[in-house]
GUMI-94570 format. One record per residue (C-alpha): residue number from 0; x, z, y. Coordinates in Angstrom, 3 decimals, always signed. Layout:
BEGIN
<torvo pos="NUM" px="X" pz="Z" py="Y"/>
...
END
This chain:
BEGIN
<torvo pos="0" px="-0.029" pz="-0.001" py="+0.051"/>
<torvo pos="1" px="+1.335" pz="-1.091" py="+3.456"/>
<torvo pos="2" px="+2.258" pz="+1.966" py="+5.558"/>
<torvo pos="3" px="+0.597" pz="+2.197" py="+9.108"/>
<torvo pos="4" px="+3.643" pz="+4.520" py="+10.147"/>
<torvo pos="5" px="+6.352" pz="+2.887" py="+11.895"/>
<torvo pos="6" px="+9.506" pz="+4.802" py="+13.085"/>
<torvo pos="7" px="+11.653" pz="+3.446" py="+15.860"/>
<torvo pos="8" px="+15.150" pz="+4.542" py="+15.050"/>
<torvo pos="9" px="+18.357" pz="+4.980" py="+17.319"/>
<torvo pos="10" px="+21.569" pz="+5.629" py="+15.664"/>
<torvo pos="11" px="+23.414" pz="+8.837" py="+16.594"/>
<torvo pos="12" px="+20.283" pz="+10.474" py="+17.552"/>
<torvo pos="13" px="+18.000" pz="+13.258" py="+16.898"/>
<torvo pos="14" px="+15.348" pz="+10.177" py="+15.266"/>
<torvo pos="15" px="+16.956" pz="+11.599" py="+12.094"/>
<torvo pos="16" px="+14.755" pz="+14.598" py="+12.318"/>
<torvo pos="17" px="+11.719" pz="+12.591" py="+12.333"/>
<torvo pos="18" px="+12.925" pz="+10.394" py="+8.970"/>
<torvo pos="19" px="+14.263" pz="+13.650" py="+7.534"/>
<torvo pos="20" px="+10.499" pz="+14.900" py="+7.938"/>
<torvo pos="21" px="+8.769" pz="+11.642" py="+6.943"/>
<torvo pos="22" px="+10.563" pz="+11.679" py="+3.270"/>
<torvo pos="23" px="+9.620" pz="+15.556" py="+3.404"/>
<torvo pos="24" px="+6.018" pz="+14.570" py="+3.542"/>
<torvo pos="25" px="+6.748" pz="+11.666" py="+0.997"/>
<torvo pos="26" px="+5.490" pz="+9.288" py="+3.386"/>
<torvo pos="27" px="+6.032" pz="+5.592" py="+3.694"/>
<torvo pos="28" px="+7.098" pz="+4.059" py="+6.586"/>
<torvo pos="29" px="+8.245" pz="+1.169" py="+8.433"/>
<torvo pos="30" px="+11.990" pz="+1.362" py="+10.266"/>
<torvo pos="31" px="+12.949" pz="-0.759" py="+13.309"/>
<torvo pos="32" px="+16.330" pz="+0.270" py="+13.933"/>
<torvo pos="33" px="+18.188" pz="-0.041" py="+17.210"/>
<torvo pos="34" px="+22.178" pz="+0.170" py="+17.941"/>
<torvo pos="35" px="+23.549" pz="+1.857" py="+21.379"/>
<torvo pos="36" px="+24.500" pz="-0.595" py="+24.283"/>
<torvo pos="37" px="+27.358" pz="+1.239" py="+26.072"/>
<torvo pos="38" px="+25.998" pz="+4.419" py="+24.383"/>
<torvo pos="39" px="+22.890" pz="+4.049" py="+25.716"/>
<torvo pos="40" px="+19.357" pz="+3.137" py="+24.420"/>
<torvo pos="41" px="+18.753" pz="-0.944" py="+24.365"/>
<torvo pos="42" px="+17.360" pz="-2.036" py="+27.412"/>
<torvo pos="43" px="+15.091" pz="-4.354" py="+25.490"/>
<torvo pos="44" px="+13.371" pz="-1.167" py="+23.540"/>
<torvo pos="45" px="+12.844" pz="+0.419" py="+27.077"/>
<torvo pos="46" px="+10.866" pz="-2.687" py="+28.176"/>
<torvo pos="47" px="+8.765" pz="-3.206" py="+25.336"/>
<torvo pos="48" px="+7.741" pz="+0.229" py="+24.609"/>
<torvo pos="49" px="+6.839" pz="+1.274" py="+28.180"/>
<torvo pos="50" px="+6.132" pz="+4.481" py="+29.374"/>
<torvo pos="51" px="+9.022" pz="+6.692" py="+28.446"/>
<torvo pos="52" px="+10.741" pz="+4.124" py="+25.939"/>
<torvo pos="53" px="+12.645" pz="+6.870" py="+24.238"/>
<torvo pos="54" px="+14.028" pz="+7.537" py="+20.593"/>
<torvo pos="55" px="+12.362" pz="+8.866" py="+18.379"/>
<torvo pos="56" px="+8.959" pz="+6.551" py="+18.954"/>
<torvo pos="57" px="+6.157" pz="+7.308" py="+16.310"/>
<torvo pos="58" px="+3.349" pz="+4.817" py="+15.976"/>
<torvo pos="59" px="+0.966" pz="+5.655" py="+13.281"/>
<torvo pos="60" px="-2.254" pz="+3.166" py="+13.237"/>
<torvo pos="61" px="-1.835" pz="+2.062" py="+16.851"/>
<torvo pos="62" px="-1.341" pz="+5.160" py="+18.397"/>
<torvo pos="63" px="+2.040" pz="+6.186" py="+19.810"/>
<torvo pos="64" px="+4.064" pz="+9.221" py="+20.200"/>
<torvo pos="65" px="+7.531" pz="+10.315" py="+21.873"/>
<torvo pos="66" px="+9.378" pz="+13.376" py="+21.555"/>
<torvo pos="67" px="+10.802" pz="+14.539" py="+18.532"/>
<torvo pos="68" px="+8.824" pz="+18.080" py="+18.380"/>
<torvo pos="69" px="+5.963" pz="+16.343" py="+19.336"/>
<torvo pos="70" px="+5.737" pz="+13.750" py="+16.895"/>
<torvo pos="71" px="+6.969" pz="+16.524" py="+14.001"/>
<torvo pos="72" px="+3.982" pz="+18.968" py="+15.127"/>
<torvo pos="73" px="+1.616" pz="+15.885" py="+15.022"/>
<torvo pos="74" px="+3.308" pz="+14.791" py="+11.549"/>
<torvo pos="75" px="+2.928" pz="+18.494" py="+10.326"/>
<torvo pos="76" px="-0.881" pz="+18.906" py="+11.516"/>
<torvo pos="77" px="-2.025" pz="+15.140" py="+10.200"/>
<torvo pos="78" px="-0.324" pz="+14.966" py="+6.681"/>
<torvo pos="79" px="+0.693" pz="+18.480" py="+5.609"/>
<torvo pos="80" px="-2.179" pz="+19.529" py="+4.273"/>
<torvo pos="81" px="-0.472" pz="+22.145" py="+2.051"/>
<torvo pos="82" px="+1.115" pz="+23.629" py="+4.898"/>
<torvo pos="83" px="+4.384" pz="+23.612" py="+3.583"/>
<torvo pos="84" px="+6.423" pz="+22.776" py="+6.950"/>
<torvo pos="85" px="+4.366" pz="+24.474" py="+9.317"/>
<torvo pos="86" px="+1.545" pz="+27.055" py="+8.717"/>
<torvo pos="87" px="-1.866" pz="+26.574" py="+9.633"/>
<torvo pos="88" px="-3.362" pz="+27.295" py="+13.189"/>
<torvo pos="89" px="-3.995" pz="+30.689" py="+13.972"/>
<torvo pos="90" px="-1.663" pz="+31.793" py="+11.206"/>
<torvo pos="91" px="+1.068" pz="+34.130" py="+13.183"/>
<torvo pos="92" px="+3.895" pz="+32.737" py="+10.921"/>
<torvo pos="93" px="+3.268" pz="+29.333" py="+12.130"/>
<torvo pos="94" px="+4.242" pz="+30.300" py="+15.859"/>
<torvo pos="95" px="+7.337" pz="+31.792" py="+14.290"/>
<torvo pos="96" px="+8.325" pz="+28.389" py="+12.843"/>
<torvo pos="97" px="+6.909" pz="+26.960" py="+16.094"/>
<torvo pos="98" px="+9.514" pz="+29.034" py="+18.046"/>
<torvo pos="99" px="+12.443" pz="+26.894" py="+16.424"/>
<torvo pos="100" px="+10.558" pz="+23.643" py="+16.635"/>
<torvo pos="101" px="+10.427" pz="+24.409" py="+20.171"/>
<torvo pos="102" px="+14.145" pz="+26.564" py="+20.848"/>
<torvo pos="103" px="+15.722" pz="+23.503" py="+18.772"/>
<torvo pos="104" px="+15.594" pz="+21.061" py="+22.530"/>
<torvo pos="105" px="+14.584" pz="+23.350" py="+24.951"/>
<torvo pos="106" px="+17.306" pz="+26.211" py="+24.470"/>
<torvo pos="107" px="+20.167" pz="+24.674" py="+22.242"/>
<torvo pos="108" px="+20.157" pz="+21.077" py="+23.122"/>
<torvo pos="109" px="+19.450" pz="+22.288" py="+26.408"/>
<torvo pos="110" px="+22.576" pz="+24.253" py="+26.622"/>
<torvo pos="111" px="+24.486" pz="+21.793" py="+24.877"/>
<torvo pos="112" px="+23.575" pz="+18.705" py="+26.795"/>
<torvo pos="113" px="+24.640" pz="+20.792" py="+29.658"/>
<torvo pos="114" px="+28.310" pz="+21.157" py="+28.748"/>
<torvo pos="115" px="+28.624" pz="+17.301" py="+27.509"/>
<torvo pos="116" px="+27.084" pz="+16.313" py="+30.690"/>
<torvo pos="117" px="+30.193" pz="+18.459" py="+32.848"/>
<torvo pos="118" px="+32.426" pz="+17.001" py="+30.671"/>
<torvo pos="119" px="+31.466" pz="+13.456" py="+30.923"/>
<torvo pos="120" px="+30.341" pz="+13.428" py="+34.732"/>
<torvo pos="121" px="+32.015" pz="+16.149" py="+36.495"/>
<torvo pos="122" px="+34.826" pz="+14.454" py="+38.383"/>
<torvo pos="123" px="+35.755" pz="+17.263" py="+41.035"/>
<torvo pos="124" px="+36.510" pz="+21.082" py="+41.155"/>
<torvo pos="125" px="+37.397" pz="+22.757" py="+38.191"/>
<torvo pos="126" px="+35.934" pz="+21.203" py="+35.074"/>
<torvo pos="127" px="+37.396" pz="+23.672" py="+32.980"/>
<torvo pos="128" px="+35.769" pz="+26.974" py="+34.469"/>
<torvo pos="129" px="+32.705" pz="+24.981" py="+34.856"/>
<torvo pos="130" px="+32.042" pz="+24.477" py="+31.360"/>
<torvo pos="131" px="+33.624" pz="+27.751" py="+29.997"/>
<torvo pos="132" px="+30.726" pz="+29.216" py="+32.360"/>
<torvo pos="133" px="+28.093" pz="+26.891" py="+30.785"/>
<torvo pos="134" px="+29.203" pz="+27.105" py="+27.246"/>
<torvo pos="135" px="+28.250" pz="+30.698" py="+27.290"/>
<torvo pos="136" px="+24.839" pz="+30.523" py="+26.260"/>
<torvo pos="137" px="+25.974" pz="+27.896" py="+23.373"/>
<torvo pos="138" px="+27.809" pz="+31.187" py="+22.050"/>
<torvo pos="139" px="+24.739" pz="+33.340" py="+22.147"/>
<torvo pos="140" px="+22.200" pz="+30.818" py="+20.548"/>
<torvo pos="141" px="+24.568" pz="+29.850" py="+17.580"/>
<torvo pos="142" px="+25.032" pz="+33.827" py="+17.231"/>
<torvo pos="143" px="+21.291" pz="+34.157" py="+17.051"/>
<torvo pos="144" px="+20.556" pz="+31.424" py="+14.513"/>
<torvo pos="145" px="+23.650" pz="+32.806" py="+12.605"/>
<torvo pos="146" px="+21.897" pz="+36.409" py="+12.300"/>
<torvo pos="147" px="+18.641" pz="+35.194" py="+11.612"/>
<torvo pos="148" px="+20.158" pz="+32.884" py="+8.889"/>
<torvo pos="149" px="+21.922" pz="+36.080" py="+7.367"/>
<torvo pos="150" px="+18.510" pz="+37.735" py="+7.031"/>
<torvo pos="151" px="+16.687" pz="+35.044" py="+5.426"/>
<torvo pos="152" px="+15.464" pz="+35.650" py="+2.080"/>
<torvo pos="153" px="+17.010" pz="+32.110" py="+1.338"/>
<torvo pos="154" px="+19.415" pz="+29.235" py="+1.901"/>
<torvo pos="155" px="+16.932" pz="+28.066" py="+5.020"/>
<torvo pos="156" px="+15.721" pz="+29.618" py="+8.265"/>
<torvo pos="157" px="+12.261" pz="+31.006" py="+6.498"/>
<torvo pos="158" px="+13.705" pz="+31.231" py="+2.789"/>
<torvo pos="159" px="+14.566" pz="+28.637" py="+0.196"/>
<torvo pos="160" px="+12.083" pz="+25.837" py="+1.393"/>
<torvo pos="161" px="+12.842" pz="+23.802" py="+4.483"/>
<torvo pos="162" px="+10.299" pz="+23.888" py="+7.128"/>
<torvo pos="163" px="+9.798" pz="+22.482" py="+10.401"/>
<torvo pos="164" px="+12.033" pz="+24.965" py="+11.805"/>
<torvo pos="165" px="+15.033" pz="+23.526" py="+10.081"/>
<torvo pos="166" px="+14.164" pz="+19.816" py="+10.265"/>
<torvo pos="167" px="+14.406" pz="+20.351" py="+14.133"/>
<torvo pos="168" px="+17.150" pz="+22.867" py="+14.701"/>
<torvo pos="169" px="+19.605" pz="+21.314" py="+11.912"/>
<torvo pos="170" px="+20.272" pz="+17.940" py="+14.398"/>
<torvo pos="171" px="+20.713" pz="+20.435" py="+17.317"/>
<torvo pos="172" px="+23.219" pz="+22.508" py="+15.499"/>
<torvo pos="173" px="+25.399" pz="+19.458" py="+14.340"/>
<torvo pos="174" px="+25.264" pz="+17.886" py="+17.817"/>
<torvo pos="175" px="+26.924" pz="+21.095" py="+19.317"/>
<torvo pos="176" px="+29.236" pz="+21.829" py="+16.636"/>
<torvo pos="177" px="+30.421" pz="+18.157" py="+15.714"/>
<torvo pos="178" px="+30.754" pz="+18.020" py="+19.421"/>
<torvo pos="179" px="+32.779" pz="+21.537" py="+19.594"/>
<torvo pos="180" px="+30.787" pz="+22.242" py="+22.681"/>
<torvo pos="181" px="+31.231" pz="+25.819" py="+21.908"/>
<torvo pos="182" px="+32.816" pz="+28.427" py="+24.002"/>
<torvo pos="183" px="+36.858" pz="+27.793" py="+23.753"/>
<torvo pos="184" px="+38.491" pz="+29.835" py="+21.017"/>
<torvo pos="185" px="+35.381" pz="+29.831" py="+18.852"/>
<torvo pos="186" px="+35.703" pz="+26.637" py="+17.225"/>
<torvo pos="187" px="+35.797" pz="+28.151" py="+13.541"/>
<torvo pos="188" px="+32.913" pz="+30.720" py="+13.894"/>
<torvo pos="189" px="+29.385" pz="+30.845" py="+12.453"/>
<torvo pos="190" px="+30.031" pz="+30.257" py="+8.770"/>
<torvo pos="191" px="+26.813" pz="+30.702" py="+8.448"/>
<torvo pos="192" px="+25.265" pz="+28.048" py="+10.276"/>
<torvo pos="193" px="+27.542" pz="+25.871" py="+9.179"/>
<torvo pos="194" px="+26.806" pz="+26.586" py="+5.369"/>
<torvo pos="195" px="+22.814" pz="+26.121" py="+6.241"/>
<torvo pos="196" px="+23.800" pz="+22.683" py="+7.627"/>
<torvo pos="197" px="+25.479" pz="+21.888" py="+4.361"/>
<torvo pos="198" px="+22.156" pz="+22.978" py="+2.524"/>
<torvo pos="199" px="+20.052" pz="+20.939" py="+4.449"/>
<torvo pos="200" px="+22.090" pz="+17.721" py="+4.030"/>
<torvo pos="201" px="+22.011" pz="+18.766" py="+0.288"/>
<torvo pos="202" px="+18.256" pz="+18.417" py="+0.002"/>
<torvo pos="203" px="+16.931" pz="+14.892" py="-1.450"/>
<torvo pos="204" px="+14.493" pz="+14.246" py="+1.293"/>
<torvo pos="205" px="+18.002" pz="+14.369" py="+3.809"/>
<torvo pos="206" px="+20.184" pz="+12.315" py="+2.076"/>
<torvo pos="207" px="+16.828" pz="+9.814" py="+1.192"/>
<torvo pos="208" px="+16.604" pz="+9.566" py="+5.308"/>
<torvo pos="209" px="+20.222" pz="+9.056" py="+5.660"/>
<torvo pos="210" px="+20.279" pz="+6.170" py="+3.344"/>
<torvo pos="211" px="+16.990" pz="+4.632" py="+4.380"/>
<torvo pos="212" px="+18.459" pz="+4.554" py="+8.107"/>
<torvo pos="213" px="+21.959" pz="+4.646" py="+8.017"/>
<torvo pos="214" px="+22.235" pz="+7.874" py="+10.474"/>
<torvo pos="215" px="+25.343" pz="+8.336" py="+11.891"/>
<torvo pos="216" px="+26.353" pz="+10.930" py="+14.246"/>
END
C-alpha cells in the first residue's frame, strides 16, 4: 500500500529524529533527500515549500508540518495508538516525556547553537571569553541529563524502552558532543550520556532510519 507520508530530509540535520520515529512506529514513508548548499538548506526547497521552508518537513495526506518537536507530537498523537512513545493526554507521565521533547530544542540545542554561532560569526572581541561564558549552560544541561540517565531504571531516559524523549534528545546531545561545544576541559565528561547515545544508535529502528536516509552528521 502506498504511503501518504513524505519526509523532506536534509543531511547532517535533526531530520534523523523524524525518520527514527517513523521507523519506531512502523510507518512506511516516501523520502525526499536534499544535500546542503554551502552548508545551508537548498534555496529551491525553500521556494517550493513556502512558509518556513525548513527541514524536517512532513507531509501526511495533504497536510504539511514543520518543526521536529511538533512533528514528533503529531506522529505520536495520530499513529502511536498504544502510547509507547508518548503517554495519552491527561496522563502525568506524558508531560514528563514532553519536558524532554521541548528541552531538546529550547534548552540543549539553543545553548549549543549559541556557542557554535559565536565560533562561526563573532569577528571582534574576545571570542574565547564569550564562548567560555556561553558554554557554562551546556555543561549544566549535560550534567542534568547525566544525572537523569543514572537514575533511570533502564538504558533510556524512562527505562528500557525508547520514548519520544530519547528520539528528540539524541540528536541534540550528539550535536553538542561531536562539535565539542562543551566547556573547555570537560570534553571527556558525561560517560552516561555517551553510553545512552550508543544505546539509541544500536536500536534496530535507528539503524533502519540511518540506512534509508544515509544520515550523517
